[in-house]
Gaussian input, Z-matrix of N, CA and C with variables (Angstrom, degrees):
# hf/3-21g

backbone

0 1
 N
 C     1     B1
 C     2     B2     1     A1
 N     3     B3     2     A2     1     D1
 C     4     B4     3     A3     2     D2
 C     5     B5     4     A4     3     D3
 N     6     B6     5     A5     4     D4
 C     7     B7     6     A6     5     D5
 C     8     B8     7     A7     6     D6
 N     9     B9     8     A8     7     D7
 C    10    B10     9     A9     8     D8
 C    11    B11    10    A10     9     D9
 N    12    B12    11    A11    10    D10
 C    13    B13    12    A12    11    D11
 C    14    B14    13    A13    12    D12
 N    15    B15    14    A14    13    D13
 C    16    B16    15    A15    14    D14
 C    17    B17    16    A16    15    D15
 N    18    B18    17    A17    16    D16
 C    19    B19    18    A18    17    D17
 C    20    B20    19    A19    18    D18
 N    21    B21    20    A20    19    D19
 C    22    B22    21    A21    20    D20
 C    23    B23    22    A22    21    D21
 N    24    B24    23    A23    22    D22
 C    25    B25    24    A24    23    D23
 C    26    B26    25    A25    24    D24
 N    27    B27    26    A26    25    D25
 C    28    B28    27    A27    26    D26
 C    29    B29    28    A28    27    D27
 N    30    B30    29    A29    28    D28
 C    31    B31    30    A30    29    D29
 C    32    B32    31    A31    30    D30
 N    33    B33    32    A32    31    D31
 C    34    B34    33    A33    32    D32
 C    35    B35    34    A34    33    D33
 N    36    B36    35    A35    34    D34
 C    37    B37    36    A36    35    D35
 C    38    B38    37    A37    36    D36
 N    39    B39    38    A38    37    D37
 C    40    B40    39    A39    38    D38
 C    41    B41    40    A40    39    D39
 N    42    B42    41    A41    40    D40
 C    43    B43    42    A42    41    D41
 C    44    B44    43    A43    42    D42
 N    45    B45    44    A44    43    D43
 C    46    B46    45    A45    44    D44
 C    47    B47    46    A46    45    D45
 N    48    B48    47    A47    46    D46
 C    49    B49    48    A48    47    D47
 C    50    B50    49    A49    48    D48
 N    51    B51    50    A50    49    D49
 C    52    B52    51    A51    50    D50
 C    53    B53    52    A52    51    D51
 N    54    B54    53    A53    52    D52
 C    55    B55    54    A54    53    D53
 C    56    B56    55    A55    54    D54
 N    57    B57    56    A56    55    D55
 C    58    B58    57    A57    56    D56
 C    59    B59    58    A58    57    D57
 N    60    B60    59    A59    58    D58
 C    61    B61    60    A60    59    D59
 C    62    B62    61    A61    60    D60
 N    63    B63    62    A62    61    D61
 C    64    B64    63    A63    62    D62
 C    65    B65    64    A64    63    D63
 N    66    B66    65    A65    64    D64
 C    67    B67    66    A66    65    D65
 C    68    B68    67    A67    66    D66
 N    69    B69    68    A68    67    D67
 C    70    B70    69    A69    68    D68
 C    71    B71    70    A70    69    D69
 N    72    B72    71    A71    70    D70
 C    73    B73    72    A72    71    D71
 C    74    B74    73    A73    72    D72
 N    75    B75    74    A74    73    D73
 C    76    B76    75    A75    74    D74
 C    77    B77    76    A76    75    D75
 N    78    B78    77    A77    76    D76
 C    79    B79    78    A78    77    D77
 C    80    B80    79    A79    78    D78
 N    81    B81    80    A80    79    D79
 C    82    B82    81    A81    80    D80
 C    83    B83    82    A82    81    D81
 N    84    B84    83    A83    82    D82
 C    85    B85    84    A84    83    D83
 C    86    B86    85    A85    84    D84
 N    87    B87    86    A86    85    D85
 C    88    B88    87    A87    86    D86
 C    89    B89    88    A88    87    D87
 N    90    B90    89    A89    88    D88
 C    91    B91    90    A90    89    D89
 C    92    B92    91    A91    90    D90
 N    93    B93    92    A92    91    D91
 C    94    B94    93    A93    92    D92
 C    95    B95    94    A94    93    D93
 N    96    B96    95    A95    94    D94
 C    97    B97    96    A96    95    D95
 C    98    B98    97    A97    96    D96
 N    99    B99    98    A98    97    D97
 C   100   B100    99    A99    98    D98
 C   101   B101   100   A100    99    D99
 N   102   B102   101   A101   100   D100
 C   103   B103   102   A102   101   D101
 C   104   B104   103   A103   102   D102
 N   105   B105   104   A104   103   D103
 C   106   B106   105   A105   104   D104
 C   107   B107   106   A106   105   D105
 N   108   B108   107   A107   106   D106
 C   109   B109   108   A108   107   D107
 C   110   B110   109   A109   108   D108
 N   111   B111   110   A110   109   D109
 C   112   B112   111   A111   110   D110
 C   113   B113   112   A112   111   D111
 N   114   B114   113   A113   112   D112
 C   115   B115   114   A114   113   D113
 C   116   B116   115   A115   114   D114
 N   117   B117   116   A116   115   D115
 C   118   B118   117   A117   116   D116
 C   119   B119   118   A118   117   D117
 N   120   B120   119   A119   118   D118
 C   121   B121   120   A120   119   D119
 C   122   B122   121   A121   120   D120
 N   123   B123   122   A122   121   D121
 C   124   B124   123   A123   122   D122
 C   125   B125   124   A124   123   D123
 N   126   B126   125   A125   124   D124
 C   127   B127   126   A126   125   D125
 C   128   B128   127   A127   126   D126
 N   129   B129   128   A128   127   D127
 C   130   B130   129   A129   128   D128
 C   131   B131   130   A130   129   D129
 N   132   B132   131   A131   130   D130
 C   133   B133   132   A132   131   D131
 C   134   B134   133   A133   132   D132
 N   135   B135   134   A134   133   D133
 C   136   B136   135   A135   134   D134
 C   137   B137   136   A136   135   D135
 N   138   B138   137   A137   136   D136
 C   139   B139   138   A138   137   D137
 C   140   B140   139   A139   138   D138
 N   141   B141   140   A140   139   D139
 C   142   B142   141   A141   140   D140
 C   143   B143   142   A142   141   D141
 N   144   B144   143   A143   142   D142
 C   145   B145   144   A144   143   D143
 C   146   B146   145   A145   144   D144
 N   147   B147   146   A146   145   D145
 C   148   B148   147   A147   146   D146
 C   149   B149   148   A148   147   D147
 N   150   B150   149   A149   148   D148
 C   151   B151   150   A150   149   D149
 C   152   B152   151   A151   150   D150
 N   153   B153   152   A152   151   D151
 C   154   B154   153   A153   152   D152
 C   155   B155   154   A154   153   D153
 N   156   B156   155   A155   154   D154
 C   157   B157   156   A156   155   D155
 C   158   B158   157   A157   156   D156
 N   159   B159   158   A158   157   D157
 C   160   B160   159   A159   158   D158
 C   161   B161   160   A160   159   D159
 N   162   B162   161   A161   160   D160
 C   163   B163   162   A162   161   D161
 C   164   B164   163   A163   162   D162
 N   165   B165   164   A164   163   D163
 C   166   B166   165   A165   164   D164
 C   167   B167   166   A166   165   D165
 N   168   B168   167   A167   166   D166
 C   169   B169   168   A168   167   D167
 C   170   B170   169   A169   168   D168
 N   171   B171   170   A170   169   D169
 C   172   B172   171   A171   170   D170
 C   173   B173   172   A172   171   D171
 N   174   B174   173   A173   172   D172
 C   175   B175   174   A174   173   D173
 C   176   B176   175   A175   174   D174
 N   177   B177   176   A176   175   D175
 C   178   B178   177   A177   176   D176
 C   179   B179   178   A178   177   D177
 N   180   B180   179   A179   178   D178
 C   181   B181   180   A180   179   D179
 C   182   B182   181   A181   180   D180
 N   183   B183   182   A182   181   D181
 C   184   B184   183   A183   182   D182
 C   185   B185   184   A184   183   D183
 N   186   B186   185   A185   184   D184
 C   187   B187   186   A186   185   D185
 C   188   B188   187   A187   186   D186
 N   189   B189   188   A188   187   D187
 C   190   B190   189   A189   188   D188
 C   191   B191   190   A190   189   D189
 N   192   B192   191   A191   190   D190
 C   193   B193   192   A192   191   D191
 C   194   B194   193   A193   192   D192
 N   195   B195   194   A194   193   D193
 C   196   B196   195   A195   194   D194
 C   197   B197   196   A196   195   D195
 N   198   B198   197   A197   196   D196
 C   199   B199   198   A198   197   D197
 C   200   B200   199   A199   198   D198
 N   201   B201   200   A200   199   D199
 C   202   B202   201   A201   200   D200
 C   203   B203   202   A202   201   D201
 N   204   B204   203   A203   202   D202
 C   205   B205   204   A204   203   D203
 C   206   B206   205   A205   204   D204
 N   207   B207   206   A206   205   D205
 C   208   B208   207   A207   206   D206
 C   209   B209   208   A208   207   D207
 N   210   B210   209   A209   208   D208
 C   211   B211   210   A210   209   D209
 C   212   B212   211   A211   210   D210
 N   213   B213   212   A212   211   D211
 C   214   B214   213   A213   212   D212
 C   215   B215   214   A214   213   D213
 N   216   B216   215   A215   214   D214
 C   217   B217   216   A216   215   D215
 C   218   B218   217   A217   216   D216
 N   219   B219   218   A218   217   D217
 C   220   B220   219   A219   218   D218
 C   221   B221   220   A220   219   D219
 N   222   B222   221   A221   220   D220
 C   223   B223   222   A222   221   D221
 C   224   B224   223   A223   222   D222
 N   225   B225   224   A224   223   D223
 C   226   B226   225   A225   224   D224
 C   227   B227   226   A226   225   D225
 N   228   B228   227   A227   226   D226
 C   229   B229   228   A228   227   D227
 C   230   B230   229   A229   228   D228
 N   231   B231   230   A230   229   D229
 C   232   B232   231   A231   230   D230
 C   233   B233   232   A232   231   D231
 N   234   B234   233   A233   232   D232
 C   235   B235   234   A234   233   D233
 C   236   B236   235   A235   234   D234
 N   237   B237   236   A236   235   D235
 C   238   B238   237   A237   236   D236
 C   239   B239   238   A238   237   D237
 N   240   B240   239   A239   238   D238
 C   241   B241   240   A240   239   D239
 C   242   B242   241   A241   240   D240
 N   243   B243   242   A242   241   D241
 C   244   B244   243   A243   242   D242
 C   245   B245   244   A244   243   D243
 N   246   B246   245   A245   244   D244
 C   247   B247   246   A246   245   D245
 C   248   B248   247   A247   246   D246
 N   249   B249   248   A248   247   D247
 C   250   B250   249   A249   248   D248
 C   251   B251   250   A250   249   D249
 N   252   B252   251   A251   250   D250
 C   253   B253   252   A252   251   D251
 C   254   B254   253   A253   252   D252
 N   255   B255   254   A254   253   D253
 C   256   B256   255   A255   254   D254
 C   257   B257   256   A256   255   D255
 N   258   B258   257   A257   256   D256
 C   259   B259   258   A258   257   D257
 C   260   B260   259   A259   258   D258
 N   261   B261   260   A260   259   D259
 C   262   B262   261   A261   260   D260
 C   263   B263   262   A262   261   D261
 N   264   B264   263   A263   262   D262
 C   265   B265   264   A264   263   D263
 C   266   B266   265   A265   264   D264
 N   267   B267   266   A266   265   D265
 C   268   B268   267   A267   266   D266
 C   269   B269   268   A268   267   D267
 N   270   B270   269   A269   268   D268
 C   271   B271   270   A270   269   D269
 C   272   B272   271   A271   270   D270
 N   273   B273   272   A272   271   D271
 C   274   B274   273   A273   272   D272
 C   275   B275   274   A274   273   D273
 N   276   B276   275   A275   274   D274
 C   277   B277   276   A276   275   D275
 C   278   B278   277   A277   276   D276
 N   279   B279   278   A278   277   D277
 C   280   B280   279   A279   278   D278
 C   281   B281   280   A280   279   D279
 N   282   B282   281   A281   280   D280
 C   283   B283   282   A282   281   D281
 C   284   B284   283   A283   282   D282
 N   285   B285   284   A284   283   D283
 C   286   B286   285   A285   284   D284
 C   287   B287   286   A286   285   D285
 N   288   B288   287   A287   286   D286
 C   289   B289   288   A288   287   D287
 C   290   B290   289   A289   288   D288
 N   291   B291   290   A290   289   D289
 C   292   B292   291   A291   290   D290
 C   293   B293   292   A292   291   D291
 N   294   B294   293   A293   292   D292
 C   295   B295   294   A294   293   D293
 C   296   B296   295   A295   294   D294
 N   297   B297   296   A296   295   D295
 C   298   B298   297   A297   296   D296
 C   299   B299   298   A298   297   D297
 N   300   B300   299   A299   298   D298
 C   301   B301   300   A300   299   D299
 C   302   B302   301   A301   300   D300
 N   303   B303   302   A302   301   D301
 C   304   B304   303   A303   302   D302
 C   305   B305   304   A304   303   D303
 N   306   B306   305   A305   304   D304
 C   307   B307   306   A306   305   D305
 C   308   B308   307   A307   306   D306
 N   309   B309   308   A308   307   D307
 C   310   B310   309   A309   308   D308
 C   311   B311   310   A310   309   D309
 N   312   B312   311   A311   310   D310
 C   313   B313   312   A312   311   D311
 C   314   B314   313   A313   312   D312
 N   315   B315   314   A314   313   D313
 C   316   B316   315   A315   314   D314
 C   317   B317   316   A316   315   D315
 N   318   B318   317   A317   316   D316
 C   319   B319   318   A318   317   D317
 C   320   B320   319   A319   318   D318
 N   321   B321   320   A320   319   D319
 C   322   B322   321   A321   320   D320
 C   323   B323   322   A322   321   D321
 N   324   B324   323   A323   322   D322
 C   325   B325   324   A324   323   D323
 C   326   B326   325   A325   324   D324
 N   327   B327   326   A326   325   D325
 C   328   B328   327   A327   326   D326
 C   329   B329   328   A328   327   D327
 N   330   B330   329   A329   328   D328
 C   331   B331   330   A330   329   D329
 C   332   B332   331   A331   330   D330
 N   333   B333   332   A332   331   D331
 C   334   B334   333   A333   332   D332
 C   335   B335   334   A334   333   D333

   B1=1.4311
   B2=1.5331
   B3=1.1668
   B4=1.4737
   B5=1.6466
   B6=1.2397
   B7=1.4854
   B8=1.4459
   B9=1.2936
   B10=1.4622
   B11=1.4799
   B12=1.1114
   B13=1.5659
   B14=1.4950
   B15=1.3590
   B16=1.5630
   B17=1.4342
   B18=1.3295
   B19=1.3836
   B20=1.6425
   B21=1.3652
   B22=1.5346
   B23=1.5335
   B24=1.2330
   B25=1.5483
   B26=1.5913
   B27=1.3232
   B28=1.6482
   B29=1.5047
   B30=1.4302
   B31=1.4094
   B32=1.5723
   B33=1.4086
   B34=1.4698
   B35=1.5146
   B36=1.4163
   B37=1.3551
   B38=1.4878
   B39=1.3559
   B40=1.3927
   B41=1.6708
   B42=1.3010
   B43=1.5010
   B44=1.4997
   B45=1.4997
   B46=1.4292
   B47=1.5698
   B48=1.3111
   B49=1.4686
   B50=1.5849
   B51=1.2888
   B52=1.4964
   B53=1.4498
   B54=1.3537
   B55=1.4506
   B56=1.6227
   B57=1.3182
   B58=1.4289
   B59=1.5918
   B60=1.3529
   B61=1.4254
   B62=1.5635
   B63=1.2423
   B64=1.3813
   B65=1.5023
   B66=1.3434
   B67=1.4359
   B68=1.5451
   B69=1.2835
   B70=1.4495
   B71=1.4335
   B72=1.4163
   B73=1.5212
   B74=1.4376
   B75=1.4083
   B76=1.5082
   B77=1.5297
   B78=1.4376
   B79=1.3746
   B80=1.5377
   B81=1.2752
   B82=1.3770
   B83=1.4726
   B84=1.2332
   B85=1.5768
   B86=1.6257
   B87=1.4018
   B88=1.3337
   B89=1.4111
   B90=1.3457
   B91=1.3792
   B92=1.5958
   B93=1.3864
   B94=1.4645
   B95=1.4412
   B96=1.3399
   B97=1.5035
   B98=1.4446
   B99=1.2924
   B100=1.5369
   B101=1.4721
   B102=1.3496
   B103=1.4152
   B104=1.5243
   B105=1.3116
   B106=1.6113
   B107=1.5891
   B108=1.4052
   B109=1.5057
   B110=1.3767
   B111=1.3443
   B112=1.4679
   B113=1.4721
   B114=1.3720
   B115=1.4695
   B116=1.6060
   B117=1.1891
   B118=1.5914
   B119=1.6093
   B120=1.2365
   B121=1.5604
   B122=1.5173
   B123=1.4351
   B124=1.5570
   B125=1.5048
   B126=1.4072
   B127=1.3939
   B128=1.4393
   B129=1.3609
   B130=1.3843
   B131=1.5851
   B132=1.3642
   B133=1.5142
   B134=1.4534
   B135=1.3092
   B136=1.5003
   B137=1.4798
   B138=1.2448
   B139=1.4817
   B140=1.4872
   B141=1.3261
   B142=1.3004
   B143=1.3655
   B144=1.4067
   B145=1.4282
   B146=1.5270
   B147=1.3061
   B148=1.4947
   B149=1.5857
   B150=1.2755
   B151=1.4967
   B152=1.6028
   B153=1.3088
   B154=1.4572
   B155=1.4972
   B156=1.2308
   B157=1.3913
   B158=1.5356
   B159=1.2811
   B160=1.4969
   B161=1.6105
   B162=1.2094
   B163=1.6293
   B164=1.3637
   B165=1.3239
   B166=1.4317
   B167=1.6034
   B168=1.2752
   B169=1.4281
   B170=1.5330
   B171=1.3901
   B172=1.5462
   B173=1.5468
   B174=1.2126
   B175=1.5167
   B176=1.5343
   B177=1.3179
   B178=1.5113
   B179=1.5462
   B180=1.3102
   B181=1.3541
   B182=1.4371
   B183=1.2330
   B184=1.4571
   B185=1.6138
   B186=1.2276
   B187=1.4814
   B188=1.6086
   B189=1.2349
   B190=1.4708
   B191=1.5400
   B192=1.2070
   B193=1.3596
   B194=1.6093
   B195=1.3469
   B196=1.5191
   B197=1.5586
   B198=1.1941
   B199=1.6117
   B200=1.6352
   B201=1.4819
   B202=1.4206
   B203=1.5183
   B204=1.2930
   B205=1.5562
   B206=1.4911
   B207=1.3017
   B208=1.5639
   B209=1.5197
   B210=1.4638
   B211=1.5228
   B212=1.5270
   B213=1.2937
   B214=1.5690
   B215=1.4758
   B216=1.2670
   B217=1.5116
   B218=1.5066
   B219=1.2481
   B220=1.4939
   B221=1.4753
   B222=1.4128
   B223=1.4286
   B224=1.5594
   B225=1.3380
   B226=1.4486
   B227=1.6364
   B228=1.3992
   B229=1.4037
   B230=1.5849
   B231=1.3531
   B232=1.4328
   B233=1.6192
   B234=1.2823
   B235=1.4440
   B236=1.5470
   B237=1.3784
   B238=1.4695
   B239=1.5066
   B240=1.2671
   B241=1.4090
   B242=1.5281
   B243=1.3110
   B244=1.4273
   B245=1.5101
   B246=1.3867
   B247=1.4006
   B248=1.6433
   B249=1.2555
   B250=1.4576
   B251=1.4289
   B252=1.3750
   B253=1.4198
   B254=1.4615
   B255=1.3737
   B256=1.3098
   B257=1.5384
   B258=1.3372
   B259=1.4423
   B260=1.5500
   B261=1.3972
   B262=1.5426
   B263=1.5790
   B264=1.4211
   B265=1.3823
   B266=1.5197
   B267=1.2468
   B268=1.5245
   B269=1.5589
   B270=1.3519
   B271=1.4774
   B272=1.5117
   B273=1.3381
   B274=1.5025
   B275=1.3745
   B276=1.3471
   B277=1.3867
   B278=1.4819
   B279=1.3169
   B280=1.4135
   B281=1.4375
   B282=1.5528
   B283=1.4198
   B284=1.4958
   B285=1.2540
   B286=1.5352
   B287=1.4037
   B288=1.3567
   B289=1.5435
   B290=1.3700
   B291=1.3773
   B292=1.5194
   B293=1.4838
   B294=1.3225
   B295=1.4896
   B296=1.4869
   B297=1.2397
   B298=1.5437
   B299=1.4819
   B300=1.2749
   B301=1.5133
   B302=1.5589
   B303=1.3510
   B304=1.4799
   B305=1.6580
   B306=1.3554
   B307=1.4694
   B308=1.5140
   B309=1.2589
   B310=1.5178
   B311=1.5852
   B312=1.3037
   B313=1.5468
   B314=1.4303
   B315=1.4192
   B316=1.5689
   B317=1.5248
   B318=1.3982
   B319=1.5300
   B320=1.5106
   B321=1.2807
   B322=1.3012
   B323=1.5645
   B324=1.2522
   B325=1.4685
   B326=1.6065
   B327=1.3064
   B328=1.3461
   B329=1.4865
   B330=1.3815
   B331=1.4604
   B332=1.6058
   B333=1.3339
   B334=1.4302
   B335=1.5038
   A1=110.42
   A2=121.22
   A3=128.11
   A4=103.70
   A5=114.50
   A6=123.63
   A7=119.12
   A8=122.79
   A9=122.81
   A10=109.17
   A11=117.44
   A12=123.79
   A13=114.59
   A14=114.75
   A15=123.34
   A16=108.06
   A17=117.52
   A18=128.96
   A19=103.75
   A20=107.34
   A21=111.25
   A22=110.01
   A23=117.16
   A24=123.91
   A25=105.98
   A26=111.98
   A27=110.79
   A28=97.01
   A29=108.53
   A30=118.07
   A31=106.71
   A32=111.41
   A33=117.15
   A34=108.95
   A35=116.21
   A36=120.98
   A37=109.03
   A38=126.08
   A39=126.48
   A40=103.11
   A41=117.06
   A42=118.90
   A43=112.67
   A44=114.36
   A45=118.53
   A46=112.88
   A47=114.66
   A48=119.34
   A49=111.85
   A50=118.18
   A51=122.59
   A52=115.11
   A53=116.03
   A54=122.78
   A55=112.13
   A56=113.66
   A57=116.46
   A58=111.30
   A59=113.02
   A60=117.90
   A61=110.19
   A62=123.69
   A63=124.77
   A64=110.08
   A65=117.58
   A66=127.31
   A67=109.05
   A68=119.10
   A69=125.47
   A70=111.90
   A71=114.63
   A72=117.60
   A73=113.36
   A74=119.39
   A75=120.30
   A76=109.77
   A77=115.84
   A78=117.22
   A79=118.25
   A80=120.03
   A81=123.23
   A82=112.89
   A83=118.09
   A84=122.71
   A85=104.49
   A86=110.49
   A87=113.92
   A88=121.09
   A89=123.08
   A90=129.34
   A91=112.56
   A92=117.03
   A93=124.50
   A94=115.46
   A95=117.02
   A96=127.22
   A97=115.93
   A98=118.40
   A99=128.35
   A100=111.79
   A101=117.44
   A102=121.55
   A103=105.91
   A104=116.07
   A105=118.15
   A106=106.53
   A107=119.83
   A108=117.04
   A109=104.25
   A110=115.26
   A111=127.89
   A112=110.28
   A113=114.58
   A114=118.83
   A115=112.12
   A116=115.03
   A117=118.54
   A118=108.00
   A119=105.17
   A120=111.05
   A121=106.02
   A122=112.76
   A123=116.94
   A124=104.08
   A125=116.01
   A126=120.31
   A127=114.51
   A128=117.10
   A129=119.53
   A130=103.30
   A131=110.02
   A132=116.89
   A133=109.62
   A134=114.32
   A135=120.88
   A136=119.27
   A137=119.25
   A138=120.37
   A139=110.19
   A140=120.82
   A141=123.73
   A142=116.95
   A143=119.39
   A144=118.05
   A145=113.54
   A146=115.13
   A147=120.26
   A148=109.46
   A149=111.21
   A150=122.29
   A151=106.49
   A152=116.49
   A153=121.98
   A154=112.31
   A155=123.55
   A156=120.54
   A157=110.54
   A158=117.05
   A159=115.60
   A160=111.39
   A161=108.93
   A162=119.87
   A163=111.79
   A164=119.81
   A165=121.10
   A166=115.03
   A167=115.56
   A168=117.26
   A169=113.70
   A170=114.19
   A171=117.30
   A172=108.84
   A173=112.68
   A174=122.83
   A175=103.13
   A176=111.15
   A177=119.95
   A178=106.08
   A179=125.17
   A180=123.57
   A181=120.27
   A182=119.64
   A183=127.14
   A184=111.03
   A185=114.98
   A186=121.64
   A187=108.75
   A188=112.93
   A189=112.56
   A190=112.74
   A191=118.09
   A192=120.59
   A193=103.06
   A194=117.04
   A195=120.57
   A196=107.49
   A197=104.47
   A198=115.40
   A199=104.05
   A200=107.48
   A201=118.12
   A202=106.93
   A203=112.65
   A204=117.96
   A205=109.56
   A206=110.47
   A207=114.91
   A208=108.35
   A209=109.12
   A210=116.00
   A211=109.03
   A212=113.90
   A213=116.10
   A214=114.20
   A215=118.62
   A216=119.27
   A217=117.36
   A218=113.04
   A219=117.25
   A220=116.34
   A221=119.19
   A222=121.12
   A223=110.65
   A224=107.76
   A225=121.62
   A226=110.71
   A227=112.02
   A228=109.71
   A229=118.06
   A230=117.97
   A231=123.71
   A232=109.89
   A233=118.38
   A234=121.35
   A235=114.14
   A236=113.81
   A237=116.54
   A238=111.13
   A239=118.89
   A240=122.19
   A241=109.29
   A242=118.75
   A243=122.97
   A244=112.29
   A245=118.41
   A246=120.82
   A247=110.20
   A248=116.50
   A249=116.81
   A250=118.30
   A251=119.12
   A252=125.82
   A253=113.31
   A254=120.32
   A255=126.49
   A256=113.13
   A257=116.00
   A258=117.53
   A259=112.95
   A260=115.46
   A261=115.87
   A262=104.60
   A263=105.37
   A264=118.92
   A265=115.03
   A266=125.27
   A267=128.48
   A268=104.36
   A269=121.02
   A270=122.75
   A271=110.49
   A272=121.61
   A273=130.14
   A274=116.30
   A275=118.09
   A276=121.83
   A277=113.42
   A278=120.11
   A279=123.34
   A280=110.92
   A281=117.71
   A282=121.18
   A283=116.93
   A284=116.22
   A285=120.12
   A286=115.38
   A287=121.38
   A288=123.25
   A289=109.60
   A290=108.75
   A291=124.31
   A292=107.66
   A293=117.24
   A294=121.43
   A295=109.81
   A296=115.14
   A297=123.62
   A298=105.69
   A299=111.86
   A300=123.54
   A301=108.86
   A302=114.74
   A303=116.75
   A304=106.88
   A305=111.95
   A306=111.08
   A307=120.48
   A308=117.19
   A309=118.61
   A310=111.62
   A311=114.61
   A312=115.40
   A313=116.16
   A314=117.51
   A315=119.41
   A316=99.61
   A317=111.32
   A318=114.89
   A319=113.64
   A320=114.30
   A321=121.22
   A322=109.00
   A323=122.17
   A324=122.81
   A325=109.14
   A326=117.53
   A327=129.17
   A328=108.22
   A329=112.29
   A330=116.44
   A331=110.46
   A332=121.93
   A333=122.85
   A334=115.53
   D1=142.92
   D2=-177.89
   D3=-95.80
   D4=140.92
   D5=166.62
   D6=-133.00
   D7=168.42
   D8=-175.59
   D9=-86.51
   D10=109.32
   D11=177.43
   D12=-70.42
   D13=-48.50
   D14=-178.77
   D15=-155.23
   D16=164.40
   D17=173.95
   D18=-121.42
   D19=129.54
   D20=-179.77
   D21=-104.52
   D22=129.47
   D23=-173.24
   D24=-112.58
   D25=131.29
   D26=178.12
   D27=-95.14
   D28=150.84
   D29=179.88
   D30=-162.18
   D31=176.25
   D32=179.49
   D33=-86.72
   D34=-40.46
   D35=-176.94
   D36=-127.21
   D37=101.96
   D38=-161.42
   D39=-72.98
   D40=-32.07
   D41=-173.04
   D42=-70.66
   D43=-40.69
   D44=179.00
   D45=-66.12
   D46=-42.10
   D47=179.88
   D48=-72.08
   D49=-36.59
   D50=172.86
   D51=-62.84
   D52=-44.37
   D53=174.81
   D54=-56.69
   D55=-40.92
   D56=179.68
   D57=-66.37
   D58=-45.94
   D59=-175.26
   D60=-73.80
   D61=-31.34
   D62=175.13
   D63=-61.95
   D64=-48.03
   D65=176.56
   D66=-58.48
   D67=-53.02
   D68=-171.14
   D69=-67.23
   D70=-29.22
   D71=-178.25
   D72=-103.38
   D73=-14.96
   D74=-177.04
   D75=86.50
   D76=15.11
   D77=179.59
   D78=-80.12
   D79=179.20
   D80=179.21
   D81=-104.47
   D82=116.40
   D83=-177.05
   D84=-85.44
   D85=116.76
   D86=172.93
   D87=-57.64
   D88=131.86
   D89=-165.18
   D90=-67.35
   D91=-19.00
   D92=-179.27
   D93=-84.39
   D94=-5.64
   D95=176.56
   D96=-43.55
   D97=135.77
   D98=174.14
   D99=-126.19
   D100=178.47
   D101=178.56
   D102=-73.79
   D103=-17.65
   D104=-176.04
   D105=-89.91
   D106=-31.57
   D107=-178.81
   D108=-162.35
   D109=146.29
   D110=-171.91
   D111=-155.11
   D112=146.35
   D113=-174.51
   D114=-129.54
   D115=132.05
   D116=176.21
   D117=-117.74
   D118=125.21
   D119=177.87
   D120=-86.90
   D121=137.19
   D122=-176.35
   D123=-67.73
   D124=150.23
   D125=167.25
   D126=-75.18
   D127=142.14
   D128=173.11
   D129=78.79
   D130=-171.69
   D131=-174.63
   D132=-106.11
   D133=142.15
   D134=176.01
   D135=100.30
   D136=-28.82
   D137=-174.37
   D138=-75.04
   D139=157.25
   D140=174.44
   D141=-75.08
   D142=142.51
   D143=173.39
   D144=-81.27
   D145=162.65
   D146=-175.98
   D147=-113.73
   D148=129.95
   D149=176.75
   D150=-111.52
   D151=136.69
   D152=178.04
   D153=-122.02
   D154=128.83
   D155=-172.93
   D156=-131.96
   D157=139.59
   D158=178.41
   D159=-78.77
   D160=136.11
   D161=175.21
   D162=-125.98
   D163=145.75
   D164=-171.47
   D165=-69.42
   D166=-28.80
   D167=179.45
   D168=-89.42
   D169=149.80
   D170=178.09
   D171=-80.04
   D172=164.08
   D173=174.02
   D174=-56.41
   D175=142.02
   D176=-179.63
   D177=-137.68
   D178=114.85
   D179=179.30
   D180=78.11
   D181=-174.15
   D182=176.26
   D183=-74.99
   D184=130.55
   D185=173.68
   D186=-61.76
   D187=158.00
   D188=178.12
   D189=-104.31
   D190=-2.76
   D191=176.88
   D192=-136.65
   D193=146.10
   D194=179.45
   D195=-152.12
   D196=163.14
   D197=176.30
   D198=-90.13
   D199=139.30
   D200=165.12
   D201=-109.88
   D202=119.56
   D203=-179.41
   D204=-101.58
   D205=139.34
   D206=176.17
   D207=-100.83
   D208=122.48
   D209=179.66
   D210=-63.47
   D211=128.48
   D212=172.96
   D213=-54.93
   D214=126.86
   D215=-174.73
   D216=65.52
   D217=10.36
   D218=179.91
   D219=72.20
   D220=12.32
   D221=-179.04
   D222=-96.03
   D223=87.77
   D224=-173.66
   D225=-60.05
   D226=-49.61
   D227=-179.20
   D228=-60.71
   D229=-34.48
   D230=176.78
   D231=-69.00
   D232=-35.96
   D233=176.84
   D234=-73.26
   D235=-34.42
   D236=171.19
   D237=-64.94
   D238=-44.42
   D239=-178.41
   D240=-61.00
   D241=-45.94
   D242=177.58
   D243=-58.57
   D244=-47.58
   D245=179.22
   D246=-64.91
   D247=-39.75
   D248=173.29
   D249=-58.35
   D250=-35.28
   D251=175.51
   D252=-67.25
   D253=-23.66
   D254=178.06
   D255=-87.58
   D256=-15.60
   D257=172.32
   D258=135.45
   D259=-3.64
   D260=178.75
   D261=-72.18
   D262=163.04
   D263=173.53
   D264=-119.28
   D265=145.51
   D266=178.39
   D267=-66.23
   D268=132.75
   D269=168.32
   D270=-107.82
   D271=-62.10
   D272=172.39
   D273=-168.51
   D274=170.32
   D275=170.03
   D276=-113.05
   D277=154.81
   D278=172.65
   D279=-171.20
   D280=137.33
   D281=179.93
   D282=45.16
   D283=49.20
   D284=173.15
   D285=79.85
   D286=-3.22
   D287=171.82
   D288=-110.90
   D289=150.06
   D290=168.57
   D291=-100.93
   D292=133.92
   D293=172.41
   D294=-108.92
   D295=130.50
   D296=179.78
   D297=-124.30
   D298=165.06
   D299=177.39
   D300=-119.77
   D301=133.74
   D302=177.86
   D303=-75.57
   D304=-178.85
   D305=-178.07
   D306=-51.42
   D307=-23.55
   D308=179.25
   D309=-105.46
   D310=10.95
   D311=175.01
   D312=90.57
   D313=13.21
   D314=-179.49
   D315=-83.44
   D316=129.91
   D317=177.18
   D318=-78.78
   D319=160.71
   D320=-179.81
   D321=-161.85
   D322=154.87
   D323=-173.04
   D324=-113.72
   D325=151.51
   D326=173.20
   D327=-125.91
   D328=121.04
   D329=-173.56
   D330=-140.58
   D331=175.82
   D332=171.42
   D333=-72.44

């Protein structure tokens, strides 16, 4: 059976985006990370690891895949504020979810 080992995310500064996602998800940022490439080990067992790699072009348009994060205890406002304090920005709200953007503008959802 095949499983997802890691997700790779293109970005302009891999270290900035990796630091955000390591803090947001409680993952471990690899100490050898640079602005060209960085790695975040998933917390706990079984989750995919995250690779971040620098690409020459900036993000254009909506990404086709995104993270859906579950707010601990269902407290969406508290989780949104925590993520904003880490560097996320508010995008919009719709149908019970809040959409935020990571430091490079990649959208993700926060829901119950």
